[in-house]
C-alpha positions as YAML, in Angstrom:
chain: A
units: angstrom
residues:
- id: 1
  name: MET
  ca: [-18.99, 31.37, -10.31]
- id: 2
  name: ASN
  ca: [-21.59, 28.88, -10.02]
- id: 3
  name: GLN
  ca: [-21.24, 25.91, -11.70]
- id: 4
  name: ALA
  ca: [-24.36, 23.90, -12.90]
- id: 5
  name: VAL
  ca: [-24.53, 20.26, -11.91]
- id: 6
  name: VAL
  ca: [-24.20, 18.06, -14.96]
- id: 7
  name: SER
  ca: [-25.69, 14.50, -14.47]
- id: 8
  name: ARG
  ca: [-25.98, 12.04, -17.00]
- id: 9
  name: VAL
  ca: [-27.18, 8.07, -16.84]
- id: 10
  name: ALA
  ca: [-25.67, 5.23, -19.66]
- id: 11
  name: THR
  ca: [-26.70, 1.74, -19.85]
- id: 12
  name: VAL
  ca: [-25.71, -1.09, -21.55]
- id: 13
  name: GLN
  ca: [-27.37, -4.11, -21.93]
- id: 14
  name: PRO
  ca: [-25.82, -7.08, -23.65]
- id: 15
  name: GLN
  ca: [-27.43, -9.09, -26.59]
- id: 16
  name: ASP
  ca: [-29.28, -12.24, -25.67]
- id: 17
  name: ASN
  ca: [-27.02, -15.10, -25.91]
- id: 18
  name: PRO
  ca: [-28.80, -18.51, -25.38]
- id: 19
  name: GLN
  ca: [-25.17, -20.04, -24.73]
- id: 20
  name: SER
  ca: [-24.43, -17.75, -21.97]
- id: 21
  name: VAL
  ca: [-26.09, -19.42, -19.03]
- id: 22
  name: ARG
  ca: [-24.86, -17.96, -16.12]
- id: 23
  name: GLN
  ca: [-25.52, -19.41, -12.77]
- id: 24
  name: ARG
  ca: [-26.95, -17.66, -9.66]
- id: 25
  name: LEU
  ca: [-25.27, -17.28, -6.58]
- id: 26
  name: LYS
  ca: [-27.12, -17.88, -3.60]
- id: 27
  name: SER
  ca: [-27.27, -14.85, -1.00]
- id: 28
  name: GLU
  ca: [-24.79, -15.70, 1.62]
- id: 29
  name: ARG
  ca: [-22.02, -16.39, -1.18]
- id: 30
  name: VAL
  ca: [-22.93, -12.88, -2.50]
- id: 31
  name: GLN
  ca: [-22.33, -11.22, 1.28]
- id: 32
  name: GLU
  ca: [-19.34, -13.24, 1.33]
- id: 33
  name: GLU
  ca: [-17.82, -12.01, -2.02]
- id: 34
  name: LEU
  ca: [-18.64, -8.32, -0.78]
- id: 35
  name: GLN
  ca: [-17.10, -8.64, 2.38]
- id: 36
  name: ALA
  ca: [-13.73, -8.36, -0.15]
- id: 37
  name: MET
  ca: [-14.76, -5.93, -2.18]
- id: 38
  name: PRO
  ca: [-16.12, -2.97, 0.76]
- id: 39
  name: ALA
  ca: [-16.50, -0.05, -1.38]
- id: 40
  name: TRP
  ca: [-19.05, -2.17, -3.42]
- id: 41
  name: ARG
  ca: [-22.58, -2.42, -1.58]
- id: 42
  name: LEU
  ca: [-25.70, -5.17, -2.37]
- id: 43
  name: LEU
  ca: [-28.82, -3.04, -3.50]
- id: 44
  name: GLU
  ca: [-32.46, -3.62, -2.49]
- id: 45
  name: GLY
  ca: [-33.80, -6.36, -3.66]
- id: 46
  name: GLY
  ca: [-30.24, -8.77, -3.66]
- id: 47
  name: LYS
  ca: [-29.92, -8.02, -7.39]
- id: 48
  name: SER
  ca: [-27.79, -5.80, -8.05]
- id: 49
  name: ILE
  ca: [-24.52, -3.89, -6.73]
- id: 50
  name: ASP
  ca: [-23.11, -0.38, -7.27]
- id: 51
  name: ARG
  ca: [-20.55, 1.36, -6.43]
- id: 52
  name: ALA
  ca: [-19.56, 5.41, -6.42]
- id: 53
  name: PHE
  ca: [-16.12, 6.08, -8.15]
- id: 54
  name: GLN
  ca: [-14.67, 9.76, -7.01]
- id: 55
  name: PHE
  ca: [-12.25, 11.76, -9.97]
- id: 56
  name: PRO
  ca: [-10.99, 15.10, -9.39]
- id: 57
  name: SER
  ca: [-12.86, 16.98, -12.31]
- id: 58
  name: PRO
  ca: [-16.18, 15.96, -14.86]
- id: 59
  name: GLN
  ca: [-13.55, 15.13, -17.32]
- id: 60
  name: VAL
  ca: [-11.66, 12.77, -15.84]
- id: 61
  name: ALA
  ca: [-15.14, 10.80, -14.67]
- id: 62
  name: GLU
  ca: [-16.66, 11.36, -18.27]
- id: 63
  name: ARG
  ca: [-13.70, 9.45, -19.60]
- id: 64
  name: TYR
  ca: [-13.90, 6.52, -17.01]
- id: 65
  name: SER
  ca: [-17.54, 6.19, -17.61]
- id: 66
  name: ALA
  ca: [-16.98, 5.88, -21.44]
- id: 67
  name: PHE
  ca: [-14.06, 3.16, -19.95]
- id: 68
  name: VAL
  ca: [-16.45, 1.12, -18.35]
- id: 69
  name: MET
  ca: [-19.10, 1.46, -20.95]
- id: 70
  name: ALA
  ca: [-16.65, -0.05, -23.70]
- id: 71
  name: PHE
  ca: [-15.23, -2.68, -21.32]
- id: 72
  name: ALA
  ca: [-18.79, -3.82, -20.22]
- id: 73
  name: SER
  ca: [-20.11, -3.80, -23.97]
- id: 74
  name: ALA
  ca: [-16.76, -6.26, -24.60]
- id: 75
  name: ALA
  ca: [-17.40, -8.55, -21.87]
- id: 76
  name: GLY
  ca: [-21.32, -8.62, -22.18]
- id: 77
  name: GLN
  ca: [-22.20, -7.18, -18.86]
- id: 78
  name: ALA
  ca: [-25.18, -5.20, -17.99]
- id: 79
  name: VAL
  ca: [-23.91, -2.02, -16.32]
- id: 80
  name: ASN
  ca: [-25.75, 1.17, -15.89]
- id: 81
  name: LEU
  ca: [-23.91, 4.31, -14.92]
- id: 82
  name: ASP
  ca: [-25.03, 7.84, -13.29]
- id: 83
  name: LEU
  ca: [-22.48, 10.34, -13.86]
- id: 84
  name: ASN
  ca: [-22.58, 13.43, -11.86]
- id: 85
  name: ARG
  ca: [-20.01, 15.98, -11.89]
- id: 86
  name: GLY
  ca: [-16.70, 14.11, -10.58]
- id: 87
  name: GLN
  ca: [-18.70, 11.15, -9.16]
- id: 88
  name: VAL
  ca: [-19.41, 8.21, -11.43]
- id: 89
  name: VAL
  ca: [-21.99, 5.58, -9.69]
- id: 90
  name: VAL
  ca: [-21.78, 1.97, -11.41]
- id: 91
  name: THR
  ca: [-24.38, -0.35, -10.90]
- id: 92
  name: LEU
  ca: [-24.39, -3.92, -12.27]
- id: 93
  name: ALA
  ca: [-26.95, -6.48, -12.41]
- id: 94
  name: ALA
  ca: [-27.40, -9.34, -14.70]
- id: 95
  name: PRO
  ca: [-29.82, -8.36, -17.65]
- id: 96
  name: ARG
  ca: [-33.98, -8.39, -17.70]
- id: 97
  name: SER
  ca: [-34.87, -11.70, -19.31]
- id: 98
  name: LYS
  ca: [-39.16, -12.04, -19.79]
- id: 99
  name: GLY
  ca: [-38.98, -8.91, -17.64]
- id: 100
  name: ARG
  ca: [-37.66, -9.71, -14.83]
- id: 101
  name: GLN
  ca: [-34.44, -8.70, -13.22]
- id: 102
  name: GLY
  ca: [-31.79, -11.53, -13.29]
- id: 103
  name: ASP
  ca: [-30.17, -12.67, -10.63]
- id: 104
  name: LEU
  ca: [-26.13, -12.39, -9.73]
- id: 105
  name: THR
  ca: [-23.62, -14.63, -10.84]
- id: 106
  name: GLU
  ca: [-20.50, -14.91, -10.25]
- id: 107
  name: GLU
  ca: [-19.39, -13.61, -13.36]
- id: 108
  name: ILE
  ca: [-21.24, -10.08, -12.33]
- id: 109
  name: LEU
  ca: [-18.82, -9.93, -8.91]
- id: 110
  name: THR
  ca: [-15.88, -10.62, -11.45]
- id: 111
  name: PHE
  ca: [-16.77, -8.16, -13.24]
- id: 112
  name: ALA
  ca: [-17.05, -5.84, -10.65]
- id: 113
  name: GLN
  ca: [-13.37, -7.11, -8.99]
- id: 114
  name: LYS
  ca: [-12.13, -5.53, -12.38]
- id: 115
  name: LEU
  ca: [-13.38, -2.31, -11.54]
- id: 116
  name: GLY
  ca: [-11.88, -2.27, -8.07]
...
């Protein structure tokens, strides 16, 4: 039996909160933090990070995706998920502001650490 590839992308963008000013991290600090998180990688442009999570079935991957979406929404963290069979790719970045991608912050890296 040939199983079709299921791919779905979901995104959470937090609401703008002017009181939540997050300070950008210097690239050296980002690299240092990522050394302690080897499963995460810095994407081209240095404004986002991602990690692939493997699960035993598409159903488990889908449930994990739902958890990450709810967690990100509660934490006010922008997240992009790509779900393909038993794999979930989580991409974290600062939300866009005035059409420009924000810089990585301590909050983004802390959120990534919590995901593992």
